[in-house]
N, C-alpha and C positions, 0 to 999 in steps of 0.2 A: 272561581266559577268553573264548573266542569265543561267539557267539550260539548255535551249534548245541549246544555242550557244556552251556551253561546251561539251554537248553530241555530237552535230554535228561535232565539230572539232575533237573530239576523234574518232568518227566513220570513218571520212576521213583518219585519220592517221592509224587506224587499218586496213582499207581496203588496203591502200598502202603497209603496212607491209606484209599483207597476200599475195598480188600479188608478191612482191619481193621474199617471201619465196617459192612460187610455181615455179618461174623462176629458183631460185637456185637449187631447187629439180630436175628440168628437165635437167639442164646442168651437174649435178654431178652424175646422177644415173648410168652412165656407168663407172665411174671411181672407184667406191668402192662399193662392194656388202655388206660389213660388217658395213657400216655407218647406223645409226638409220634413219628410214624413216622420211623425212621432213614433211610429212602430219601430223604426230604426233605432231611435233613442231607447225604446223599451228593450230591444234586443241587446244593445250595448250595456244597458243597466243589468240585465240578466247575466251577461258575461262577466261584468265587473263583480257582481254578487258572487258568482261561482269562484272566481279567483280569490276574492276576499275570504270566502268560506274556507278554501283550501289553505290559504295563508294562516288563518286563525287556527285551523285544526293542527297545522304543523307547529305553530307557536305554542299552543296548549299542550301538544304531545311532548314537545321537548322541554317544557318548563314545569307544568303541573304534574305530569305523569312520570317523568324521569326520576328514578330513585336517587336519594341523596348520596353524595360521595361517588356518583357515577357520571359518566358522560354519554350523551345520547345523540344519535344521528338519525335523521328521518329518511334517508335515501340510500339503501333500504333501511328499515327500522332496526337500528343497532344500539345495543347497550354495552358499555365498557365499564367494568368495575374492578380493574386490576390493582393489586397491591393495596387494598383498602382494609385488610384485617377482618373481612367478612367471615362470619361463622355459618351463614346460611344464604341461600340465593334470595335476593330481595324481590318484592312485588314488582312485576314488570308491566309495561304498557301492553295491552292485549295484542297488538300487531307486531310485537318484537319477533324478528326472524334470525338475528345474530346476537349471541350473548358471549361476552368475553369476561370471565371471572377468574383469570389465572392469578396465582401468587396470593391466595387468601388462606382461610382456615376452614373451608367448607367440608363438612363430614357427610352430609346427606344431600340427595338430589330429588326434589319433588317432581318426578317425571310427568305426573298427571297435569301439572300446571304449565308444562312446556310444550304443548301440542303443536304450536305454530313454529317452533324453532327449526331452522335449517342448518345452523352452525352453532356449536357449543364448545367453548374452550375452558377446560377445568384443570389446566396445567398447574402443577405444584400446589395442590390442596392437601386435605387430610382424609382421603377416601379409603385408605387402606383397611380400616376396620368396619366399613359401612356394609352391613348385611343386606341393605336394600339397593345397593349400587346397581345390581343387574336384575332386580325384580321390577320390571317395567310393565305397567298396565294402567290404562290402555296403551297400546303401542304408540311410540312417537313416530308417526308415519312420514313426517316431512324432513326429519333430521338426516342430513347428508354428510356432515363432517363432525367428528367427535374427537377431541383431544384430551387424553387422560395421562399425559406425560408427567413424570415425577410425583407419583402419589403413593409410592411404597406398596403397590399392589403385588401380592405374592402368588395369588392363585385365581384362575378364571374358570368357573364351573362350566359344565356342558350347557348348551342352549343359552349362554349368557347374553347373547345379542339378538334373541328372537324378537325383542321389542323394537328393533331398529331396521325395519325392512327396506328403507330407502338409503341406508348408509353406503357411501362410496369411498369415504376416507376415514380410516381409524388409526389413531396414533396412541400406542401403548409403550412408547420408548421410555427409557430411564426409570423403570420400575424394578421390582425384584422377582419377576416371574421366572420360575425354574423349569416349567415344562408346558407343553401344549397338548391337550388331550383330544382324542377323536370327538367331534361334536362341539368343540369349543366355539367354532365359528359358524355354527348352524344358523340358518336364516339370513345370512348376509349374501344374498344372491346378487346384489348389485355392487358389492365391494370391489373397488378398483385399486386402492392403494392401502397397504398394510405396513405400518412401521413398528417393529419390535426391537429396534436397536438398543444397546446398552441395558440389557437385562442379564439374567443368570441362566438362560435356557440351555440345558444340556441334553434334553430329549424332546423330540417332536414325534408323536405317534403317527404311524402310517395312516394315510387317508385323511389327515387333519384338514387338508385344503380341498378335499373332494367336493366337487360341485361348484367351485368358485369360478364360474365360467367368465365372469367379468373382470377378474383380478388381473391387473397389468403390472403391478410393482410390489415386490416383497422385499423388505429390508430386515435382515437379521444380524447386522453387524454388531461386534463387541458382545458376543455371548460365549457359551462354553460347548458348542456342538463339536463332537469328535468325528462323526461320519455322516454321510448323506445316504439315507435309506432309499432304496429303489422305488418305494411307493410313497415317498414323502410328498412329491409334487404331482401326483397322478391327476389327470383331468384339469390341469392348469394351463390349457393350451393358449390362453390369451396373455399369459405373463410375458412381458417384454424385458423387464429388468429384475434381476435377482442379485441381492447384495448379501454375501456371506463372509465378508472380511472380518478380520480380528476374532476368529474363533480358534478352535484347536483341531481343525479338520486335517487328518492325515490319510484318510481313505475315501476315495471317490470311485465307486465301481461303475461299470459300463452302463448300468440302468439308472444311475442316480438322477439323471435329468430327462428321463423318458417322457414325463408328462408336460414338459415345457419346450416343445420343439420349435416354437416361434420365438424363443428367447433371442434378444439382440444385445443385451448388456449383462455380462456375468463377472462378478467381482469375488474372487477367491483369495485376495491378497492377505498377507499377514496371517498365514496359517502354518501347518506343519507338513505340507506336501513335499515329497522327495522326488517325485516324477510328475511329469505333465499328465493329467488325466485324459489321455488321448481317446480312450474308449468311450468315456462319457461325453467328450466333445464331438465325437464323430457324427452324431445325428443332429447336432445343432447347426444346421446349415445356414440359418439366418443371423448368426452371431456377427455383430459389428465391433463390439468392444469387449476385450478380455483382459482382466487384471490378475496377474499371478505374481506380482512383486512381493518381496519379503516372505518368501517361503524357504525351503531347504533344497531347492532344485540344484543338482550337480551337473546334469547333462540334458541335452535335447535329443531324443531318439529320432530316427528317420521317419518322415511323414507324420509327425505328431500333430500337425495342423493341416494336413493336406486337403481335408474336406471343407475347410472354412474359407471358401472362395469369396465370401462377402465381408470378411473381417477387414476393418479399416484401422483399428488401434490394438496393439498388443504390448503389454507392459510385463517385462521379465526382469526388471531391475531389482537390485538388492537381494540376489540369491547367491549361490556359490558355484555358478557355472564356470567350468574350466575349459571344456571342449565342446565344440559345436560340430555336428556331423554335416556332411555336404548337403544332404537333403532334408535337414531338420526344419527348414522354412519353406519347403516346397508347397506349391499350391496357393500361396497367399497373394494372388494376383491383384487383389483390391487394396492391399495393405498400404496405408499412408503414413502411419507413425509406428515406429518400432523402438522400444526402450530396452536396451541391454546394459544400462549403466550399473556401476557398483557391483560388478561380478569379479571373477578371477580369470577371465578369458585370456589365454596365452597367445592364441593365433586364430586367424580367420581362414577357412577354406576358400579357395579362390572363386568358387561358384556359389557360395552360400546365399548370396542375394540375387541370384540370376532370375528368379521368378517375380521379384518385387519391383516390377517395372513402373508401378504407380506410387512408389514410396516418395514421400515429401520430407520426412524427418527421421533421421537415424542417430540414436544416442548411444555412444560407446564410452562415455565418460567413466573414468576411474576403473579401468581394467588393468591388465598386465601385458598389453600388446607391445611388442618390440619392433615390429615391422608390418608393412602392409603389402600384400600381394599386388602385383602390377595391375591385374584386371579385376580386382575384388569389387570395384564400384562401377564396372563397365556397363551394367544394365540399368543403373539408377539414373536414367536420363531426366527424371522429373524431381530429383532431390533438390530441396530448398535449404535444408539445414543439416549439417554434419558435425557431430560433437565427438572429438577425439581427445579431449582434455584429460590430464592426469593419467597418462599411460607411461610407458617406458620407451617410447619411440625415439630412436636416435638417428635414423636415416629415412628419408622419404624419396622414393624413386620418381624420376621425371616421367610423367604420363599417367600416374595413378589417379589424378583428378581430371584427366582430359575429357571424360564423358559427362562431366557435371556442369553442363553449360547453363543450367538454370539455378545453380547453387547461389544462395544469397548470404549465408553465414557459414564460416568455417572456423572451428574451434580447435586449435593445436597447442594451446598453452599447457604449461606444467608437464613438459616432456623432456627429452634429453637431446633435442635437435641442436647440432653444432653448425650445420651449414645448409644453405638453401640454394638449389640450382636456379639460374636466372630464368629458366623456362618453366619452372614448377607450376606457376599459377597462370600461365599464358592463355589457357582456354577458359578460365573462370571469368568470362566477360560480364556475367550478371552479379558477381560477388559484391556485396555491400559492406560486410563486416568481417574482418580478419583478426583473429586472436593468436598471437605468437609470444605472449609474455611468459616469463619464467621458463625459458629454455637456456641454451648455452651458446647463443649466437654471438659471434664476434664482429661480423660485418654483413652488409646487405649488398647483393649484386646490383650494379648500376641500373639494370633494366628490369629488376624484379617485379615492379608494379606498373610497367609502362603500358600494358594492354588491359589494365583494370580500371577503365575510366569511370565505372559506376561505384567505385569504392566510397563509402561514407565514413567508415571507422577503421583505423589501424591501431592495434595494441601491441607494442613492442617492449613493454616494461620488463624490468628485472632480467636483463640479459647481460652480455659482456661487450656490447657494441662500443668501440673506441672512436670510430669516425664514420662519417656519412659522405657518400659521393655527392657532389653539388646537384646532380640531376636525378637522384634516386626517387624523388617524389614528382618528377616531371609528368604533366598531363593529368594530375589528380585534381581537376577543377571542381569536383563535387564533394571532395573530402570535407567532413564536418568535424571530425575528432582525430587527433594524432597524439598518441601517448608514447613517450620515450623515457619515462622516468626510471630511475635506478639502473642506469647503465654507466659507462665510463667515458662519456663524451667530454672532450676538453675544449673543443671549439666548434663553431658552426660557420659554414661559408655564407657570405652575404646574400647569395642567391638560393640558399637552402630551401626556403619556403615560397619562392617566387610565384609558383603556379597554384598555390593553395588559396585561391581567391574566395572560397566559400567556407574556409575553416572557422569554426566557432570555439573549439577548445584545443589548446596546445599545452601539453604537460611535459616539462623538461626537468622536473625536480629530481634530486638525487644523482646528479652527475658531477663533473668537475670543470664545468664551463667557467672560464675566467673573464672573457670579454664578449660584449654584444655589439656588433657593428651597427652603425646608424641606419643602414638600409635593411636590416635583417627582417623586420616585421612590417615593412612598408606596404606590402600588398594585402595584408591580412585585415581587410576593412570590415569583416564580419566577426572578427574575434571577440568573444565575450569573456573567456577565461584564459589567463596566462599564468602558469605555475612554474616558477624558477627557484623554488625553495631548495635549500641544501646544495648549493653550488659554491663556486669560489669567486664570484663576481665582486670586484673591488670598487668600481665606479660606474656611473651611468652618464652617458653623453647627452647633450641637449636634445638630439633628434632621435634617440633610440626607440621611442614609442610613437613616432610619427605615423599617422594613418590609423591609429587604433581608437577612433572616436566612439566605437561601440563597446569598448572593453568595460566590463563590470567588476571583474576580480583580478587583481594583480598581487601575486604572492612572491615576495623577495626575502622571506625570512631565512635565517641560517646561511648567510653569505658573509662576505668580507667587506661590505660596503663601508667606506669611510668618507666618501664624497658623492653628493648627488647634485647635479647642475640645477640651477633655479628653474629652468624651463623643462626639465625632464618629464614632468607629469602634466604639463599644460595641454597636450592634445586629448587628455582623457576626461572629457566633459561628462561622461556617463558612468564614471567609476563609482562603485559602491563599497568595495572592500580593498584596503591597502595594507598589506602585511609586511612590516620591516623589522620584525623581531630578530634578536640575536645577530646584530651586525656590529660594526665598529664606528657608528656615527657619534661624533662629539659636538656637532653643530648642525642646525637646520637653517637654510636660507629663509629669510622673512617671506619671500614670495613662493616658497616651494610648493605649497598646496593651493595656490591661487587657481581659481577656475574649477575646483573640485566641489562644486556646490551640492552634488548628489551623493557625496561620500557619507556612508553610515557607520563604517568601522575603520579605525586607524590603530594599528598595533606598532608601538615603538619600544616595546619591552626589551630588556637585556641589551641595551646599547651603552654608550659612554657619554651620554648627554649630561653636562654639568650646568647648563642654562638653556633657556628658551627665549627666542626673540619675542617681545610682547605682542606682536601682531601676527605671529606665525600661524595661528588658527583662524585668522580673519577670512570670512567667506564660507566656512564649513557649517553652513546653516542647518544641515540635516544630519550632522554627525550624532550618532547615538551611543557609540561605544569607543572609548579611548583608553589605551593602556600605556602608562609611562612607568610601569613597575620596573625595578631592578636597573636603574640608571644611577647617575651621580648628582642628581639635582639637590641643591641646598635650599632653594627658594624659587618662587615664580614671581615675575614682574606683575605689578598691579594691572588687572584687567585681562590677563592672559587667557583665562577660560570664559570670559564674558561672551564672546561671539558664539559659543556653542549652546544655542538656545534650546536645542532638542536633545541635549545630552541626557542619556538614561543611566549610564554606568561608567565610572572611571576608576582605574587602578593606579594607586600612587605608592604602594609599599616598597620597602627595600631600596630607598634612596637615602641621601645624606642630609635629610631635613635638619637645618640649623635652627633650633628653637630659641632664638633671641628675638626680642620684641620687634625690632626694626626689620629684620630679614625674613621672618616667618609670618609677619602679620597678615599679608594678603591671602596666602594659601590656607593658613589656619582659619581665618575668618570665613573663607569660601567653603572649606570642609565643614565648619560648624553650621553654616546655613544650609548646605546641600548634602547633609549626611545621608539622606535617603538614596543618593546616587553613588555612594562609595561601594565598590565591589570587593574591597579588602580593608585592612586596618593599618593605615600608615602611622608610624610612630616617629618620635624625635630621634635624631642621631646625635649622640653626645660629642659636641665639637669643642667645648670649652668648659673649664672648671667653674667659670662664673655663671654658667647657665643654670637657671632655677629649676630645670626639668631633667628628668632621667631619660635614658634612651628607650624606656618602655612607655613613656607618656604618649597616649594617642594624640595625633595631630589635631583631632577634633576638639580636644579639651584645652589646648594651649590658649586659644583666644579668650576663653572664659576665665583663665587663670592668671590673666595679666594685670589684675587689680593692683598687686603690690609693686609692679614695675612700671605702671603707667606714667607716674610722675617723672621718672628718670627718662623714659622714652620720649615724653612730650617735650623735654628740654632739648632734644636733638633736632637737627635740621631735617625735616621730613617734607616730602611733596604734599601739596594740599590734599590730594586724594587720599594719601596714606594717613594724614592727620584726621581726615573725616572718618575713615574706617576705625582708626584708633579711638577716636572720641566715642563713636557708637558702641564699640566693644567695651570701653571703660564704663560708660553709662549703664550698659546692660549688666555688667558685673556688679556695679555699685547698687543698682536697683534690686538685685537679688539678695543683698545683705540684710 
């Protein structure tokens, strides 16, 4: 039934109901003065009728009128027919205002039938050869957004968009357009956003954008433009954002941006500029963001940005800058972010940043700086982030950071620093993150961090530190992460981490630590990650992890452990991951893992285990991953793996599995039943000439191959449980014959 019929029927019914209500009201008015007035009921009925009519119209609109293979939404009326293989636009409900038909095979657009559309998405169709694409009559007066991306359009004729007087957003990106002619955009007086990214445009005729007084954003990224003509953007005074990145621009003259004096965002990155286009920038006094990265800039001339007093972000990274003149950044009083990373800067003039009093982020990563002038940062009193990583700095003078009282992050990693003065960071009272990894530090002064109570992270990885003063971390009660991996530490004082009561991550991997005192981690009650991989630890005392009730990851792989006390892990009720790979363990205490009910991963690979106690995994109810690979196991006792009810993957290969009926029966049967949980392919180890199996026989096949030896095995003295398993295996084998 069509909408009109349904609505007509309901109106008739409602009218009759209303008449009956009025009659009832007249006849009963004299009988009871206390009854509610029936006119109120009539009003309520009318309201109910209106609501029901609206609901019915929506229901019919979305079901009867919605094209097949499309999805419709009534608020506002939207039709979505994406990726349906359509060759033409389907019949639409008359009130459709948004149509999304991207990723189809549409070749023609029936503009005369789309008069109510406000949004049309034709992304990735086949409009390239459509002669009627831009022949629009009558004009589609309501269309405000048109997406023609990825249609292999090569040419746009003059007056192509005269039929779209209300268009504000036009997307022609990812086509094959080679040029823009004068008059191409005629009629688009309300256009605000124009996207021409990812085309082949090498030429834009002068005055192409003439009269586009509403245009605020032009994107021409990833094209082939070689220069910017002085008349290209004339009368584009409303443009705020101009993107010209990834072109071939090598020449920008002083008049190139004459028509866009209100410009705030200019992207010239990834072009062929050899000098900063200071003449062209001089009149753009409203600029806030300038991107010049990935060009061929070798130097910054004096006063090249001096008129850009509103600039807040300047990116000069990934050029070949070697020298910066004293006044090259003069006038940038509003600048907050400066990126000079990935250049070849050899030195910094002492006053180069003197005008940058509002700077918050300075990035000098990956240059060739060898030293820092004492007063080079003296005016950067608002600096929050300083990146000096990957330079060649070998010495840092005391006082160079003294003005940076608001600094929160200091990056000094990957330099050649050998020594730090005890007062170097004394004034960095707001510092939260300090990176010093990959230097040549051999020791840390006792009071180096004592005035840095706000520190949250310290990274000291990959240095040559051999020892730590017991109080070097004193007062760092807010520290969350401490990394000392890949140093040369041999021991740690029992009070080494006493004040680190908020520490969550401690990384000591890659050292030569031999012993862990029982009080070492006692105060680290918030620790969640403890990494001790690749040390020389040989044993764990009963109380070594006392207090670590919140620990989730304990990594002890690649040590020399041969003995672990039965109570060592008992305080770790929240442990999820326990790594014991590549140690010298030959036995595990039956109660070793007691209390680790939340453990999900246990790695015992590459040890010397030749047996496992039958109840060693008792209580590991949530274990999902277990590795026993590369040990000396010959068999497993009956029921060893049964407690692992949530096990998802187990690794058993490279052991000495002895494939005789009595010794291998349990593990072979378990593997046969739980083959979907195997993470590798365990095979028999040839231990006796009498074995009926070769060393290449998969462990999973042994149980099913026992038919010929079942009789002999049954005659031996086996435990009742083993007999039961043997009987079931033999019966299964016989039933398959």
